[in-house]
NUBANU-159693 format. One record per residue (C-alpha): residue in one letter; x, y, z. Coordinates in pm, whole numbers, plus 32768, in hexadecimal, padded with zeros to 4 digits. Last residue first. Example, Ala and Ser with C-alpha at 12.3 -4.5 7.8 and 13.67 -1.06 7.14 Angstrom:
// NUBANU-159693
S85577F9682CA A84CE7E3E830C 
This chain:
// NUBANU-159693
I7F227A3389AF L80207ADD8A66 Y80317C618A28 E818D7D3489E8 E81A67EAB8A16 G824F7F518916 K811B803A8887 E801C80088985 V7EDC7F4B88DE H7DA67F9789A7 V7D097E2A897A I7B8F7DDA890A E7B197CAD89DB S7A1A7C0588C6 G78907BD08909 I78187CB7880D G77B67DE288DE R78AB7ED588B0 I78FF7F018750 F78D78090872F K795880B58890 A7AB18009884B F7AB180B58725 L7AA8822587A9 E7BA581C78892 A7C728134879C D7C5A826C869F E7DBA82B98611 T7D9C815F855F H7E90804984AA V7E6B7F7185DF P7D287EEB86B8 F7D897D878778 I7C4E7CE687AB R7C017BC488BF A7B327A7988B3 A7B357A8B8736 H79D87AA086A9 I79FE7A7C8537 N78B47AB284E1 Q78AE7BF485ED L79DA7C7F8575 T79567C538410 N78437D248479 K78DB7E18853B L79917E628414 D78E17E88832B F77FA7F8683FC P793D802B840C M7983805182B4 V7AD67F738247 H7C17802081A3 G7C638034803F S7BA48175801B V7AE681C27EED H7B4383047E57 V7AD4842F7D5A H7B9D85827DD4 Y7B0B86797CE0 R7C1F87A67CA9 P7BAF88A57BE2 L7CE289567B0F G7CE58A9D7AAC Y7E5A8AA17A72 Y7EBB8B7B7BAE R7DC98ADF7C74 L7E57896A7C26 W7F9489CF7C90 N7F328A747DC1 V7E54893F7E4A L7FA388577DE5 R8050894F7ECA E7F7B89497FDD F7F6887ED800D D80F487F8808C I815C86967FDB E819D85438087 M813A843C7FA7 E813A82947F9E E802E8284806D N7F6A83887FCC F7F4884D68055 P7E3385EC808A E7D52853F806A S7D6C83DC803D S7D9683847ED3 S7CDB83B97D77 S7D10850A7D33 I7C5D85C87BE7 Y7CF286E67B5C C7C4F87837A3A S7C8D885778D6 G7B238912785A P7C2A8A677818 A7D7189C77768 P7E7B892A785F K7FE0897C77C9 V8094884677BC E81EB890D7808 V81AB89C6791B L810488D779B9 Q821787F879C0 D825A88987B11 L815487A27B7D D81F8865E7B37 Y824686277CD1 L80C385FD7D14 S80D584FC7C43 F7FEA851B7AE8 S7F3A84077A33 L7EB984BE790E L7DB7848B7865 M7DEA84E57707 K7D2C853875E4 C7C6D86707614 Q7DCE86E57661 R7E708685750C N7F6187A774CD S7FE187F4764C I7FFF866D766C D80E8865F7510 E81A8877675B3 C81BA86D97711 D826C85A9768F V81C184957600 F82678325762D K81F181DE7571 D82B2819B7454 A83C9814B7517 Y8327802775C0 S84137F3575EE E85717FFE75D6 M84D0813C76B8 L846D7FFB77B6 Q857D7F4D77D9 K8635809A77F9 E8570813678ED W85AC7FCC79CD K87437FCC7989 R874F81507A1C I879B829678F1 V885B83A579DA K87C084C7797A K88EB85DD78AF G88CF86EC790B N883A87F2783E D87FF88F27900 S8679890178C8 P861F87C77960 K85C486B67840 S845086E1780A R8392859378E6 R8332846B77D7 F81D383DD7810 I818C82AA778D M8048824076B2 I7F23814176D1 N7DFB814C75E9 K7EA1808F74E3 D7EE17F9D75C4 D80357EEB75A3 L80A87F677717 S7FA97E5B7781 P7E857EE6785D V7EA77E09798F Q7DC37CF479F7 L7E267C297B20 G7E3C7A917B7E S7F507A927A48 D80477B297B07 S81787B967A0D R808E7CC679A6 L80EF7D4D7B02 M825D7D6F7A69 E81BD7E3E794B M80F27EE47A27 L81F37F537B0B Y82D07FCB79CA A81B080A67945 Q817F81497ACF K82E681A47AA8 S82CE82377957 S81A782FA79A6 V804A829E7929 V7F9C832A7819 L7E3882AB780C C7DBB831176A1 R7C93839B7654 G7B73834A759A N7A77837D76B3 N7A29820376EB E7B8881BE76F4 A7BF082E177C8 A7AF8828778D4 Q7B53812A789F Y7CA9814B78D0 F7C5182317A05 S7BA580E77AA2 N7CB780037A41 L7DB580D17ACD R7CD080D97C2A D7CAF7F5D7C36 I7E397F637BFE D7E9D80207D3D T7FF680167D42 S803F81467C90 A7F6382177D9A F7E67831F7CDB E7E91848B7C3E A7DCB84DF7AFB L7E1985D37A23 V7CE88621793A V7D4486D377C7 G7C9087FC7748 E7AE987AB770C T7AA486FB784A Q791286817863 G7950851577D7 V7AA784F978CB I799085867A14 G7871849779B8 N793C83827982 L79F7839D7AE8 K78D383957B79 S785E827F7B03 R79B081D77B48 L797982367CA3 E783681A07CBD A78DB80277C3E E79E880947CF3 S792E80957E35 S785E818C7F2D A786F81DF80B1 S792F82CB812F A79C482CB82AF S7AAA839B8333 T7A9683908494 M7A97820984CD N7B5581C48373 T7CA2812183EF A7C14801684BB E7D477EDD8487 T7D1B7DA4852C I7DFC7C978600 I7D077B9F865D A7D257AA4878E V7CCF796D882D P7C49791C86C8 D7B2B782B868F A7BDB77828556 K7A97778A848B K7A6978E784AC A7B7A794F8424 A7B47787482E9 E79F6791E829C V7AA47A7282D6 F7BA479F68212 D7AEE798B80D1 Y79E37AD5813E T7B047BBC80A5 M7B587B0E7F82 E79DC7B2A7F2B S7A167CA07F58 K7ACF7C8F7DE5 I7A447DCF7D55 G7A687EB57EBC H79687EE17FA9 V79C57DE380B6 R7B0A7E6F8120 F7C857E178196 D7DCC7E438220 G7E7B7D4C82E9 T7D907C708395 Y7E577B9B848C V7D997A92854E I7E4779D5865B T7E007854868C G7E1A77C98806 N7F1A77AA88E3 S803A76D48853 T802377BE8707 Q7F66778085A4 I7F1C78D784F9 I7E2C794583FB F7EC87A3E831B G7E337B2B8260 Y7E887B5780FE A7EC57C767FDC G7F557C4B7EA9 P7E9A7D367DDD V7EBE7EC67E8F S7D6A7F7D7EE9 H7D167E7E7FCA D7C3F7D1D7FA7 M7CE17C09806D H7D6C7AA6800D I7DC279C98100 P7F06794381E6 K7EEC78268286 I801278258378 E808576ED8467 V81907753858F D823675F0861F D83AF76888562 V82F87780842A R821976CC8358 L815B77538266 I801176B881D8 S7FA07747805C G7E74773D8005 T7E4378AE7FB9 R7F9D78F17EEE F80F078EC7F70 T8275797E7F47 K8387794B8026 F84727A737FFD E860F7A5C8039 I864C7BDE8043 G87697BFC7F6B E87117D487F0B V85E07DF07F9E N86877F3E7FB3 F855980458002 E85D080FB8137 L8746813D8144 D876981F68017 T875081A37E77 R863282777DBA R84FB819E7D72 I84B680E97C3F E85A87F897C88 G852A7F747DD6 L83A27FD77D55 A83C87EC67C7F Q84477DB37D75 L833E7E097E58 I82227DD27D9A I82A37CD17CF8 K82BF7C0F7E42 T81677CA67EB4 T80CF7BD17D7B E815D7A827DF6 G80DE7ACE7F54 C81EE7B1B806B Y82D17A48816E V83FC7AF481B4 P85257A00821D I86157A8A8309 E87787A3C8285 R87947BAB81D9 K877A7C418326 I86707D2C830E F869F7EAA82C8 S85B17EBA816D I84BA7E26820F Y84547F5C8271 A837C7FC58147 S829B7E9B819C H81527EFE8259 D813B80738225 M8211805E80E5 H80A77FAC8037 G813C7E3B7FCF H80217D73809B S80367C8881BB I81AC7C8C81FC L82007B6382C2 V836A7B62836C A84307A0D83E2 D8517798C84F9 V858A7A8485C3 D86B97A8C866D A87B17AA48562 S890E7AD085DD E89687BD486A1 K8A457CDD8621 D89457DBD857A F894C7E8A844A I88537DA28389 Y87627DA18475 L86AF7C948528 G875C7C27865D S86DD7D208758 I85A77DE18721 K85C47F358784 P84997FCE8695 L8517807D857B I84768215853E G84C881FA86E4 L85B3833F86A7 E86EA82918725 L86A181668613 L8682821784E3 S877683138563 K883881D1857F E8819814A8412 S889E824E835C R883A8390829A P86FB83F782D6 S864D84C98219 L8646863B820F F866086C7808E P859785AD7FF8 P84F8856780E9 S845E863E81F3 Y84C085AE834F Y849485A884B1 R830D85B68511 R82EB850C836E K83A583CE83F1 L829B83838500 S814083F1844C F81DF831D8331 S820F81F48407 M82D581048338 G82757F708309 F82EF7E4583A7 D81D17D3F8360 L817D7C468484 L82C77C0084FE I83077A668563 K83E97A2B86A2 T83C478838709 N847B78558886 G83037804890E D821878C087E8 K82977A3087C8 L81C67AFF86EC L82737C4286A5 I817F7D708602 K82107EA58549 N80DD7F388466 G815980A28402 G801F80D98383 I7ECC81D4841C E7F718225859A N7F1F820B86BD V7FC780B486BD G802C803E854D G8195802B85DF Y82597F4386CF F81557E6F8750 T81817D48883D L80A67BFE8825 T81497AF2891D T8112796C891C E818478888A4C S81DE76EC89E3 K8114763A8A96 V819675308BA4 M815973D08B74 
């Protein structure tokens, strides 16, 4: 019997952090592992919101979308990809499923589906965040997925967004393991250990692994972060402004605890509140309730031109359900010592009305200088903080595995070949990992690798 040919082609995540787009072919079966936005490539040509892509043609022309026939809703060809597997809900792994033909199923964790659908409602309608009509097929750890003759076992991973998974994929030429993004220093490290044990037993011929933190490792834990936050908030006499990723529920809980411990309310944006409300439908998560006396919702000041703001369906729903939970700039300003305000970098203009009192501070709790959901000139933030006399604390724990933890993980799984992605330092990674008994493949974008 002649074996089918198995190949991997990397269309993203090569020499960059994020943008994972990996095509696995096993005989006639084609499966995409993640389909995310490349922030670095997009920034090369666009600067939202004023210079944004207006058509799929420009994204294809510039190579931001890979040229894969039979994949996109704007293709005339019939669907020629059998499935898309999404490891987690960060935009650099999932944003471009909006372009996928709607007859192609998208497999993701139940939590990821909630996040993607909520973000699809929250974000302004544009080319890149439209998940309407997508055929989501959800799973949890213990599920077994089958796409033609390919069997996939999704197993939970600890990451900075809930509902992250790695995949153990049985092909006709052996097992391929895909880690997605992960860490072992988070609150739920046991989930990652579950994945490592299962991957080791599968005796994989190849592993596709993230290798983000090769030059910026900062060994810390969420428990240490909570202690630091508690100390900073406890010393602050005025308002505490905090910036963190809206999908990071561990970090949300850490700021909630810091606020509660110091007699403050955690004030979240309406977008954050809506996402919290949606995620509370997932019984596996611990998400603060909007009914909690220590949770309030921030209402931005109206524009001075008295223009009518369109109230979207999700906003109306929130305002009707939690009318008494909303506070505005004046409320924050009058009760600064009682408020810890989750403050997007896009909200900086609201400082004019908040008028931070002496003894206030700003806590950044995301990657320097950008997080995965926000692109802004870091210098502008510094200028605003300097103007209002706000010291900036950077208190963060990475969502990505540390170098020695990564080496131990790969040594335990012991795959025949290692394909590093989601890194700007593949050469450094190869030198660091050498000697563990696996062949390290220097991945090239667009090249097909035979398994």
